[in-house]
RORO-611623 format. One line per field, with one value per residue: y, z negated, x of N, C-alpha, C in turn; residue number from 1. Coordinates in Angstrom, 3 decimals, always signed. Last residue first. Example, Ala and Ser with C-alpha at 12.3 -4.5 7.8 and 13.67 -1.06 7.14 Angstrom:
<atoms>
npy: (-2.250:-5.690)
npz: (-7.080:-7.800)
npx: (+12.850:+13.190)
capy: (-1.060:-4.500)
capz: (-7.140:-7.800)
capx: (+13.670:+12.300)
cpy: (+0.030:-3.300)
cpz: (-7.870:-7.800)
cpx: (+12.900:+13.200)
resi: (2:1)
</atoms>
This chain:
<atoms>
npy: (-36.230:-37.398:-38.912:-37.720:-37.091:-35.127:-33.122:-32.591:-31.686:-29.445:-27.882:-27.495:-26.010:-23.752:-22.636:-22.032:-20.180:-18.142:-17.396:-16.428:-14.274:-13.099:-12.352:-11.021:-12.833:-14.449:-12.740:-12.453:-15.116:-15.451:-13.732:-15.102:-17.416:-16.207:-15.034:-15.514:-13.161:-11.936:-9.447:-9.845:-10.178:-7.598:-6.254:-7.413:-6.480:-3.772:-3.773:-4.503:-2.235:-0.377:-1.339:-0.923:+1.860:+2.386:+1.290:+2.957:+5.388:+4.808:+4.445:+7.036:+8.356:+7.101:+7.934:+10.717:+10.841:+9.857:+11.899:+14.138:+13.387:+13.278:+15.959:+17.063:+15.876:+17.033:+19.713:+19.669:+16.765:+14.577:+14.270:+13.727:+11.016:+9.382:+7.316:+4.116:+2.580:+1.116:-1.193)
npz: (+33.620:+31.293:+30.903:+30.226:+32.697:+33.445:+31.621:+32.477:+35.119:+34.664:+33.218:+35.150:+36.971:+35.459:+35.176:+37.885:+38.376:+36.612:+37.788:+40.211:+39.305:+35.965:+34.108:+34.030:+34.954:+32.683:+31.009:+32.531:+32.548:+29.817:+29.486:+31.089:+29.626:+27.442:+28.526:+31.243:+31.905:+31.411:+30.454:+27.883:+28.397:+29.185:+26.790:+25.258:+26.642:+26.060:+23.282:+23.164:+24.334:+22.340:+20.199:+21.247:+21.352:+18.593:+17.847:+19.286:+18.037:+15.506:+16.216:+17.061:+14.602:+13.172:+14.706:+14.234:+11.492:+11.386:+12.833:+11.244:+8.906:+9.960:+10.618:+8.054:+6.926:+8.539:+7.846:+5.171:+4.467:+1.749:-0.858:-2.325:-1.696:-0.737:+2.129:+2.572:+2.436:+0.124:+0.000)
npx: (-26.389:-25.566:-23.330:-21.024:-19.995:-21.856:-21.191:-18.531:-19.001:-20.653:-18.788:-16.804:-18.318:-18.967:-16.410:-15.890:-17.892:-17.052:-14.648:-15.627:-17.316:-17.174:-20.112:-22.457:-24.294:-24.620:-26.081:-28.419:-29.308:-29.796:-31.932:-33.783:-34.185:-35.431:-37.689:-39.479:-42.090:-44.469:-44.784:-43.880:-41.167:-40.537:-41.018:-38.992:-36.758:-37.102:-36.714:-34.015:-32.915:-33.561:-32.042:-29.502:-29.520:-29.534:-27.076:-25.359:-25.856:-24.811:-22.129:-21.523:-21.717:-19.640:-17.453:-17.613:-17.171:-14.532:-13.239:-13.751:-12.378:-9.757:-9.378:-9.494:-7.208:-5.250:-5.602:-4.945:-2.912:-2.605:-1.914:-4.130:-4.635:-1.573:-1.153:+0.027:+2.266:+2.150:+0.814)
capy: (-35.909:-36.474:-39.562:-38.100:-38.039:-36.383:-33.714:-33.096:-32.818:-30.585:-28.273:-28.233:-27.271:-24.635:-23.074:-22.963:-21.438:-18.794:-17.940:-17.552:-15.405:-13.124:-13.210:-10.341:-11.728:-14.989:-13.237:-11.272:-14.445:-16.249:-13.474:-13.755:-17.517:-17.013:-14.171:-16.329:-13.689:-13.373:-9.636:-9.523:-11.316:-8.702:-5.938:-7.586:-7.921:-4.222:-3.377:-5.364:-3.535:-0.223:-1.296:-2.289:+1.098:+2.850:+0.748:+1.521:+5.234:+5.140:+3.323:+5.942:+8.744:+6.990:+6.501:+10.183:+11.319:+9.128:+10.510:+14.100:+13.636:+12.079:+14.942:+17.432:+15.606:+15.580:+19.299:+20.000:+18.177:+14.817:+14.430:+15.035:+12.074:+9.754:+8.550:+4.928:+3.327:+2.278:+0.000)
capz: (+34.982:+31.210:+31.451:+29.130:+31.862:+34.205:+31.580:+31.117:+34.848:+35.439:+32.621:+33.928:+37.389:+35.912:+33.997:+37.165:+39.133:+36.424:+36.426:+40.201:+40.076:+37.296:+34.327:+33.451:+35.846:+33.877:+30.591:+32.185:+33.811:+30.459:+28.754:+31.446:+30.945:+27.239:+28.055:+30.210:+32.148:+31.659:+31.880:+28.081:+27.869:+30.138:+27.976:+24.851:+26.596:+27.461:+23.836:+22.546:+25.005:+23.688:+20.096:+20.935:+22.600:+19.432:+17.272:+19.581:+19.453:+15.644:+15.616:+18.034:+15.707:+12.702:+14.593:+15.603:+12.046:+10.712:+13.287:+12.623:+8.866:+9.390:+11.679:+9.067:+6.338:+8.528:+9.241:+5.554:+4.800:+3.086:+0.095:-2.509:-1.191:-1.773:+1.408:+2.439:+3.672:+0.117:+0.000)
capx: (-26.854:-26.715:-24.506:-21.899:-19.270:-21.772:-22.528:-18.797:-18.117:-21.146:-20.057:-16.496:-17.706:-20.045:-17.150:-15.022:-17.884:-18.355:-14.646:-14.680:-17.845:-16.585:-18.947:-21.290:-23.930:-23.947:-24.762:-27.617:-28.998:-28.752:-30.686:-33.373:-33.560:-34.230:-36.607:-38.852:-40.746:-44.501:-45.062:-45.300:-41.938:-40.354:-41.822:-40.393:-37.014:-37.169:-38.005:-35.026:-32.769:-34.103:-33.507:-29.927:-29.457:-30.637:-28.313:-25.376:-26.199:-26.229:-22.874:-21.508:-22.597:-21.025:-17.765:-17.727:-18.438:-15.615:-13.176:-14.232:-13.824:-10.379:-9.325:-10.493:-8.529:-5.419:-5.751:-6.320:-3.087:-3.154:-0.824:-3.510:-5.507:-2.530:-0.890:-1.172:+2.057:+3.028:+0.000)
cpy: (-37.033:-36.087:-38.695:-38.787:-38.550:-37.455:-35.036:-33.756:-33.434:-31.839:-29.489:-28.721:-28.123:-25.994:-24.050:-23.511:-22.481:-20.136:-18.702:-18.216:-16.623:-14.388:-13.121:-11.086:-10.930:-13.862:-13.723:-11.698:-13.238:-15.621:-14.237:-13.374:-16.148:-17.148:-14.945:-15.569:-14.510:-13.968:-11.119:-9.701:-11.083:-9.913:-7.075:-7.290:-8.202:-5.724:-3.849:-5.059:-4.506:-1.530:-1.172:-2.353:-0.337:+2.082:+1.148:+0.883:+3.760:+4.956:+3.563:+4.720:+7.629:+7.329:+6.323:+8.704:+10.765:+9.541:+9.697:+12.671:+13.539:+12.232:+13.647:+16.397:+15.920:+15.201:+17.799:+19.583:+18.418:+16.315:+14.719:+15.315:+13.470:+10.905:+8.784:+6.153:+4.276:+3.127:+1.258)
cpz: (+35.907:+32.578:+31.408:+29.594:+30.711:+33.373:+32.328:+31.020:+33.491:+35.165:+33.336:+33.250:+36.169:+36.338:+34.372:+35.922:+38.448:+37.142:+36.150:+38.826:+40.011:+38.019:+35.775:+33.753:+35.325:+34.782:+31.796:+31.809:+33.551:+31.796:+29.386:+30.756:+31.394:+28.556:+27.781:+29.734:+30.957:+31.971:+32.219:+29.537:+28.091:+29.700:+28.993:+26.023:+26.185:+27.512:+25.281:+23.103:+24.473:+24.470:+21.462:+20.805:+22.369:+20.752:+18.120:+19.050:+19.825:+17.087:+15.722:+17.515:+16.752:+13.817:+14.157:+15.581:+13.448:+11.286:+12.683:+13.157:+10.265:+9.353:+11.209:+10.181:+7.341:+7.974:+9.322:+6.992:+5.159:+3.304:+1.513:-1.501:-1.302:-1.249:+0.355:+1.591:+3.587:+1.369:+0.000)
cpx: (-26.434:-27.229:-25.755:-23.172:-20.107:-21.090:-22.558:-20.168:-18.409:-20.321:-20.637:-17.771:-17.366:-19.497:-18.261:-15.728:-17.009:-18.398:-15.937:-14.641:-16.916:-17.023:-18.482:-19.996:-22.730:-23.472:-23.964:-26.197:-28.101:-28.343:-29.521:-32.063:-33.045:-33.461:-35.315:-37.621:-40.269:-43.140:-45.151:-45.713:-43.434:-41.161:-41.741:-41.325:-38.463:-37.422:-38.165:-36.415:-33.820:-34.022:-34.155:-31.450:-29.915:-30.676:-29.518:-26.660:-26.288:-26.697:-24.379:-22.256:-22.677:-22.016:-19.210:-18.104:-18.657:-16.966:-14.308:-14.271:-14.429:-11.892:-9.988:-10.548:-9.633:-6.782:-5.999:-6.592:-4.546:-3.314:-1.327:-2.412:-4.890:-3.372:-1.966:-0.849:+0.866:+2.863:+0.858)
resi: (87:86:85:84:83:82:81:80:79:78:77:76:75:74:73:72:71:70:69:68:67:66:65:64:63:62:61:60:59:58:57:56:55:54:53:52:51:50:49:48:47:46:45:44:43:42:41:40:39:38:37:36:35:34:33:32:31:30:29:28:27:26:25:24:23:22:21:20:19:18:17:16:15:14:13:12:11:10:9:8:7:6:5:4:3:2:1)
</atoms>
């Protein structure tokens, strides 16, 4: 703990920068929570329309993955399921 300065050793500039950093993190956390609520609402709307939200979440996850990486994962999945007698 010798690397941590005592509160009395911090300059006003350092304290201000710390306050700004904490405020920025808190603001971003609030924005993230709001976005998460909006995503939740969109999934609820999709469910009300009749979409399968579990499949929709999987589509979103798949679209985030690089095509080559996704194809490699699918190949391994098929191989493992075949080895287990599932397909």
